[in-house]
N, C-alpha and C positions, 0 to 999 in steps of 0.2 A: 626723423624712426625713433629716435630714442624719446621724445614725447610720447608718438604714438606706443611704443612698447611701456611706458609706465602707464598711460590709459589703460594700457587694456590689463595689467598689471593690477591697478586699481578698482578696474571692473570685477577682474575673477576672481579677486583673494577674496570678495564677502560672498558669492556665489558659492564658491568651492568651500566656504565655511559654513552656510548655511547647509550647503549639499551633506557636511559630514554631522552637522546636528539632527538633521531628517531619519538620515541613517541609521543614527546612534540612536535616535528615538522608537525606530519602525524596527529596530530589532529587539526592543522590550517589550513591544506585543506578544500575546499567549499564543504560540503556535509547539502545534503538536512536536515538532524536528527537538527542538530544543529541549522542553519537557521531558520529553522518554530519553536523551542524552542524559540527560541531569537525573534521571531514576535510576539509568545504568548504570550512571558514575556510582550511585551510593548503595544500587541493589545486586547488582549483577552477583558477588559471591551468595546470592542466596535466593535467588528465579530459576526455579523449576521448569516452569513451560514459557516456551515464549512464542508467540503467533505473527508471523512473518506473512507479508504480500502488498498487495494493493488496496485498491474502496473494496474489496468483498468480506473481505476480511476485519481490517480496519473499522467498517460498519456492521459488519455481520457474524466477528467474534466477538462475546464479551467475557474476556477474563476470568472476572468476580462469579463466571459462572463453571471455569473449570477447575480441575482438581490441582494441589500446592498451593504455591506460590504463583501467578501467573503473573500475565504480562502482554501486551502487544507492540508489537516494532513495525506493524506493520503501518503504508499510508500509502493515500492517493495515488496510483499507478508505479507504484514501487515494482521496480520487476527483480529477478533473482538476481543480477549482477549488484541491486542495491541491496537486497538480503541478505547477501555471499559478504559485501561489505562490512556488513554491521554483526551478521552472528560471526565473523573475525576476531572485528573490534576489541574485544572483552571476550577473547578464548582465554586468558591467564588467569581470567577472572572466574572462571566456571567453576566450579565448585558444586553447586547440586542439580547442574542441568542436565535435566532427564529427558525432556520433548522441546522437540520442536517439531510449529503447524507452518505447511506449508500448501497455499494453491495454487491448485493447474483450474486455466478454467478454459475458454473456446480458443482466445486470442495469447497463452503461453507458450508453446513452443514456435513461433510466425513470427512474434513482434522483433522487431530490428535495436530496441532501448530506449529507455526514455528520454535520454539525451535527442533522439532524433523524431518524436513526435509532439504534435500539439502541446503537450505538457513537459516539455524543454526547462519551460521555467522554471520547475519544482528542484532542478539537480541544485538548480545555487543554497535551497535548504540543507540539504545535505555536507555542502561548502562552507557553508557560513555555522551554523547551531549542528552538526555532527561529528564534527573532525574531519570530512570525510578528503582520503585521496585521489579521486575517483577523475574530480576534474579541473586536475589543477594546471592547465594548460587552456584552462576558457574564462578569460578576468572576466565577464562580464557573472558567470558563478561566482564571484566575493561581493559580490554588491547586491543589497534587496531595491536601491533604486535602478537598478537596471533593467527591469520589466517595470513600464508606468501603470500596469495594468493591478497587478501584483499591489504594490505602492501605494496607489492612488486608496484602494478599500484598508490598507491598513491605516492611513493618514484620515479619513475617515471616520476607520473607530478612535481613535486618539482623540479627534475633536469632540465628538459624538461619547468620553468618557466610557467604550464601550470594551470594556476588559474579560467579559466572561469567555470562557476558553468553549469550544465546540470537540470538547474531547474529556473523560471522566481519569482520575487517579490510575487507574487498568492501561490506559492506553486507547482504548476504546473511542471510537467516531461518534459525536452524538446525535450531530448533528439530524441527522436521518431518520427525522422524527415520524411516524405513521400521519401524525396532525399536521406537518407539512405536503403532503403526498400532494401531485399536482395529477388530481379527476379527470379534468380534460384528456391532459398526454395519458393517461392510464387507459381511458375508455375510449380514445380514438384508434390505439396504440400507436403514437407519432415516436412517441417516445423507445418505445419498444423498436418499432423500423430505423433510427438515428443509431440505435446501441448497437444491431445485428450488423450494420452497413461498417459503424465507426470500430468492431471488434473482428471483421473477414478481413484474413489476410492479403494484401497485392501480390504477395509474392512470399516462393517456398524459402528463400536464398538463409535463410536464418535459422532453419533448424536445430543445423551441426551446432555452433552457437549458445544455441540456449538450451539442448542436451549437455552438451560440456559444463556450461554454466551450474547446472542442476548436478551433473556427474558431483563439479566441488562440492561443492553442498553437503551431499548424501556421505559423499568419504569424510569430510571433517566430525563428523557427524558418525560413522563408523569406527573411527581413529579415534575420537572423543568418550565411545559409547554414548549415545544421544539416540533416543530414537525419535526417526523422522519421520512425520506421520503428513500426509496428502493427499489434501481434500475438495471436494468441488463442492462451490457452495450452491444452495438451490436458488432456483428460475423462473421465472411465470409463463405460462405454454405461451402467452405472446415473443416471448425470445427468444425460447429454444424448438420452436417449433419451425420458425424462420430461418435458422443455421443454416450455412452453407451443408449441405452434409458430407458433398468433397473432402473440406476441413474438418468438419467434427468428428469423422471416421479415423481420420490420420491425426484427431488429437488423442482419441483412444485407440490408438495401435501406438504413436510413443507413451503413454503413461503408462499400458501397461505390459511393453518391454521396458522400461526403466522402473515396474515395481518389480517385475521378475527379475529383474537385475541384479536388484539391490534388498529385494525381498523383503518390502515395505507392505506396509500399510495405505489403504489408498479409498478410501471414504468418498462414493460418488453419489450426493442428493443435489442434484442438476433438476430431475424430474419426481422429486418428492413427492409425493402426493399428502401427503402431514401438512404440507404449506399450506396456507390460502391465503384470499388477497390483501388480507390485512397484516399478512408477516411481511408483504413490500414495500418498500418504497417507490421505487420504479421495478420496470422487469428484470431486471439483472441484480438488484441488491434487497438486502432483506432493512426493513425500517426498523426501530428498535424494541416492538414488543417481535419482530421473528428474528431477531439476535439473540436475544433472551432466549426465546424456545429453539433455536439451534444451539445454541453452545450447548445448552443442558442435553441436547440431546448426542449432539458432537461428543462432551464428556462419557456420557457412557458410555459408547460405544468402542472411544480409544481403549477407556479401562475395561473393556470386555477383552481387549486386545486381539483380538477377531484374524487372522489374518489375511490378506487380499477385497475383493473387492464388495463393498454393500450394495447388494443392487435396488436400483430406482425404488421407492415403492408407487 
């Protein structure tokens, strides 16, 4: 038995050592979570506008075209649970923060949360890179290697010596370039169909919880005299024409109720006709060209400080 344990020990130690080395090396690969945390550590005192939210704002809003010192804390699939954490994390450092932008999408009020979604693996990035305490009891969220798929991609980048980031200095996601658009899926509508299906709620059981989380964000802003701006980003007709109308109506009902409760700015660009095909990377995400166009329009609208919703164009 002792020999068996010794052999196991001899076998395991090299593997464990190798795993630690690979884990540490993977963490050196550029990623937006680490970059945004380090940027805020240096600049939280001076930032004036922060963009929160999911891929719709990560790829859709370019902070360089917003007024003042603006930065994006948005990330793919990020919901208001993570938004709230990130907003509060630097609370004692805010000296010049005037505005935060939070998106309202078709699924915002209905989602159960990132940790229960197909994107649950992303929770680890908040634990590892953003000093997040939301997932302290989940051991897999402490290591990159516990998700084989993403770890493999990062190992491939290391081998290929590809350390080019998919985000810019303002935290905007740069991957959704018009030049990379899948024209086949765009023209036959298969991507739009899949997106609508993915965003359609199977249950409305989580509305109260999501409403409460956004209220926490609004209360924080009110207490700290920060302007909270709600937006719905532009989408292509192949997406919004096929949305479940019952959920779509409920989305607007809840958003309007929330806007009135806190007297907020809400700008709804979902069906804005100023956006053309080349402004989109896919049916519900803007391309790099569309993101610049949208960011400039949004900046103008916010600075006009018009109360209430801007009607779809």
